[in-house]
N, C-alpha and C positions, 0 to 999 in steps of 0.2 A: 261723864265726859272726861273728868280728871283722870279716872281710872283708865279709860281708853287711851289717853295721851301717854300715861305711864307705860302701859303695855307696848304701845308703838315705839316709844323711845327705847325701851328695853330690847325689843326685837331688833331695832336698828343697831344697837350696841353689839348684840350677839352676831349679827351679820357682819359687822365691821371686824369683830374679833376673828370670826371664821375666815374672812378674806385675808387678814394679816397672817393667820396661821397657815393658810394655803401658800402664801408667798414665801414664808419662812421655810416651809417644808420643801417647796419646789426649788428653792435656792440650793438645797443640799442634794436633792434628788438627781440633779443633772451632773453632779460632780462625778468624774470617772473613778477616782480612788477616794473612798470615804474612810475616815478614821474610825477605829473600833477600840473601845476600852473593854477588854475581856474580863478583867478582875475587879473593875469598879473602883480603882484607886485614882482615877483622874488622869492617868497616863495612857497614851496610845500604845496598844499592843499589836495591832494588826490593821490591815487596809483591805477594804471591800471593793472589789472591781465590779462595778455595775454593768459593764459590758459583757463579761464572761460569767457573771454570777459565781465568783469564787472569792475566797478570803486568803490573803497573804499574811504570814507571820512577819511582823516588823523586824525582828532580830534575824539578820541574815547569816549569823554564825553562832548558833546556839550550842552546837556539839563539837565544833572544830572539824578539821579535815579527817576524812575516813574513806574506806573503800566503798564501792558501790553497794554491796550487799549490806554492809553496816548502815549505810545511809538510808536504804530502803526500810530496814528494820527500825531505825531510829524514827523516821517520819511516821511509819505505821503505828508506832507505839506512843508517839508524842501526844501529850495532853496538857492543856493549860486551863485551870479553873473549871474543870469539867468538860471542856471543849476538846473532843478527840476527832478521830477520822481524818487526820492529816496525811499527806503523801508528798512525794516529790513532784515538781512541776513537769509539764509535758513540752515536747518540741515535735516538729514534724520533719521527717527525713526527706519527703518529696517536696523540697523547697530549696531555693538557692539564696545565699546571703546577699543582701540583708533580708532575712526571713522574719516577717512581721506576724506570722501565724504561730499557733501554739501558745501556751500560756506564758512562757519565758519571752518569746518574741513580741507578743502583744504588750506585755508589761514594759519591756525595754524601749520599744519604738513608739507604740501608740499612747500608752498611759504616761510614760515619763518623757516622751518626746526627744529621745536621743537620736543622733545620726550615726550611721554605720562607721564604726571605728573610733568613736569618741563618746565617752561617758561624761555628759555635762550635767545630768540631773539624776541623783540617786533617789529622789522622791521621799526622803525621810526614813529610808530603811537604815537600820542600825548595824554596826559592826561588819560592814563589807570590808574584807581584808584589803588593805592598801600596801602591804609590805611585799606582796607577790601578785601574780595575775590571778584574779578571783574566778577560778574555774569552778562551776557548780554542776553537780550531778543532776541528770534528768531521769524521768521514769522510763525513758525509751531505751530498750536494749538493742544491741546490734550483734546478732548472732548469740553465741554462748558466752564468749569471753569479753565482749566489749559493750559499752553503753555510750549514748550521746551525752555530751557535756555542753554547757552554755558558758561562754566567756562574757562575764558581766562587765568587763572593761571595754570590750570592743563590739559587743552585740552579735557575736558569731557562735555558730554551733561547731562542735568538733566531736571527735571520737576518742575514747581512752579505754585502756584495759581496766576491767572491773577491780583489779588489785591495786590500782593507783589510789592515792589519798587526795581527794578533792573535797570541796565544801558542799553544804547542803542547805537548801531553803525549803520551808514547809508551806504547803498550800492545802486548802480544804474546799470542798464544794459548798456553795450556798453562802448565805450571810450569817455569820455567827457573832454573838455578842452585841446584837443591835439593841441599843438602849435609847429610849426617847430623849431628845435633847431638853434642856431646862425650859425653853420656851414652849415646848410641847406640853410639858407638865403644867405650866402656867395656864395655857389655854384650856386644858382639860379641867383644871380646878375652877377657872372662870366660868366654863360652861356648866359645871355642876352647881356652882353658886347661883348662876343665872336661872337655872331650872328651879332651884329652891325658892328664889325670890318670885318667879312667875307663879308658882303654885300658891304662895302666900297671898299674892295680889288677887288671884282668882277666887280665893276663899272669902275675901272681904265682901 
């Protein structure tokens, strides 16, 4: 009888831990932009967009201003701690400002909650140029000589000649650098310890 009570108490503890774990995990699962530490140094390097299933590099000015072809080459060849496959963000041309579609528009309006013409929330992105209008290249070409840009100060699209020097942000598909949070590790260890205890009790 004592053994039965011990097992029941242990099972209840496990169920309680599992419930807490689900609550902890669900608390982060519904966040739109989730922090990602790509190099494991405890610092945020990127943001994962749960809506579009893409990851943004946090540093919004890694390589300085450059022409469009250089920006495309830089993004395609960029890698951080083994994470490659980066590229320039997208915008849609069949859209009128304020355009909340495309990766840039979704980030600026939906995720960061800015209103047309006013940057009130940069969302923790680093090194957004504040000494000039932060025009960023997009992956969308306009004919042979031009490409779409995104004005990160006003949330507008524009067109510029590919020879112009604009800034570049990097994005990649999927969720990279996902590392279980400390509480997840703790729950996993608690679960393993619980299984070991249960097996010992069963052997008595």
